[in-house]
C-alpha positions as CSV (number, residue, x, y, z in Angstrom):
1,X,0.0,0.0,0.0
2,X,1.4,3.4,-1.0
3,X,1.6,6.3,1.4
4,X,-1.3,8.8,1.3
5,X,-0.5,12.4,0.2
6,X,-1.7,15.5,1.8
7,X,-3.4,18.0,-0.6
8,X,-0.3,20.3,-0.2
9,X,2.0,17.4,-1.3
10,X,-0.4,16.6,-4.2
11,X,-0.5,20.3,-5.2
12,X,3.3,20.4,-5.2
13,X,3.5,17.2,-7.3
14,X,0.9,18.2,-9.9
15,X,1.6,21.9,-10.1
16,X,-2.1,22.6,-9.4
17,X,-3.2,25.2,-6.8
18,X,-4.0,23.7,-3.4
19,X,-7.5,25.4,-3.6
20,X,-8.4,23.4,-6.7
21,X,-7.5,20.1,-5.1
22,X,-9.3,21.1,-1.8
23,X,-12.5,22.0,-3.6
24,X,-12.4,18.8,-5.7
25,X,-11.9,16.7,-2.5
26,X,-14.6,18.6,-0.7
27,X,-17.1,18.1,-3.5
28,X,-16.2,14.4,-3.7
29,X,-14.8,14.7,-7.2
30,X,-11.3,13.7,-6.1
31,X,-11.4,10.5,-4.0
32,X,-9.9,11.3,-0.6
33,X,-10.0,10.3,3.0
34,X,-10.3,12.4,6.2
35,X,-9.7,10.8,9.6
36,X,-11.6,13.4,11.6
37,X,-14.1,16.2,11.0
38,X,-11.4,18.8,11.2
39,X,-8.7,16.6,9.7
40,X,-6.9,17.2,6.5
41,X,-7.8,15.5,3.3
42,X,-5.4,12.7,2.1
43,X,-5.3,11.2,-1.4
44,X,-3.9,8.0,-2.7
45,X,-1.4,8.6,-5.5
46,X,-3.3,6.2,-7.8
47,X,-6.6,8.2,-7.2
48,X,-4.8,11.5,-7.9
49,X,-3.5,10.1,-11.2
50,X,-6.9,8.7,-12.2
51,X,-8.5,12.1,-11.4
52,X,-6.0,13.9,-13.4
53,X,-6.4,11.5,-16.4
54,X,-10.2,11.9,-16.2
55,X,-9.8,15.7,-16.4
56,X,-7.1,15.5,-19.1
57,X,-9.4,13.8,-21.6
58,X,-11.3,15.9,-24.1
59,X,-10.8,19.5,-25.1
60,X,-10.1,22.3,-22.7
61,X,-13.1,24.3,-21.8
62,X,-12.9,28.1,-22.0
63,X,-15.4,30.0,-20.0
64,X,-16.1,33.5,-21.1
65,X,-18.2,35.9,-18.9
66,X,-20.6,37.8,-21.1
67,X,-21.9,41.1,-20.1
68,X,-25.5,41.2,-18.9
69,X,-28.0,42.6,-21.4
70,X,-29.2,46.1,-20.6
71,X,-32.4,46.2,-18.6
72,X,-35.2,48.4,-20.0
73,X,-36.0,51.4,-17.9
74,X,-38.9,50.8,-15.5
75,X,-42.1,52.4,-16.7
76,X,-43.3,55.4,-14.7
77,X,-46.5,54.9,-12.8
78,X,-49.5,57.0,-13.9
79,X,-49.4,59.0,-10.7
80,X,-45.8,60.0,-11.2
81,X,-46.3,60.7,-14.9
82,X,-49.1,63.1,-13.9
83,X,-46.7,65.1,-11.7
84,X,-44.1,65.5,-14.5
85,X,-44.1,68.3,-17.0
86,X,-44.9,67.3,-20.6
87,X,-42.0,65.4,-22.3
88,X,-41.1,68.4,-24.6
89,X,-40.6,70.7,-21.6
90,X,-38.4,68.3,-19.5
91,X,-34.8,69.4,-19.1
92,X,-33.5,65.8,-18.8
93,X,-33.7,62.8,-21.0
């Protein structure tokens, strides 16, 4: 049986950020063990290799954040519209 790696050791070995491995272990995507509620995650080298291979297959995904479409201006209530001067006399647009 091989020695279990801490996530910090796994991050150093793979070159991935610790936070990526921690999030994957917490979600259950990366098989890991914890020996207590507050204990650190440990991963078996073969599980780490299998997880990396599963994510290496296929094409890389590029995520692009698109700007939100502009929202239409809210319509004025009839009571507010009655208080306003006629549109031609307004000094603002």
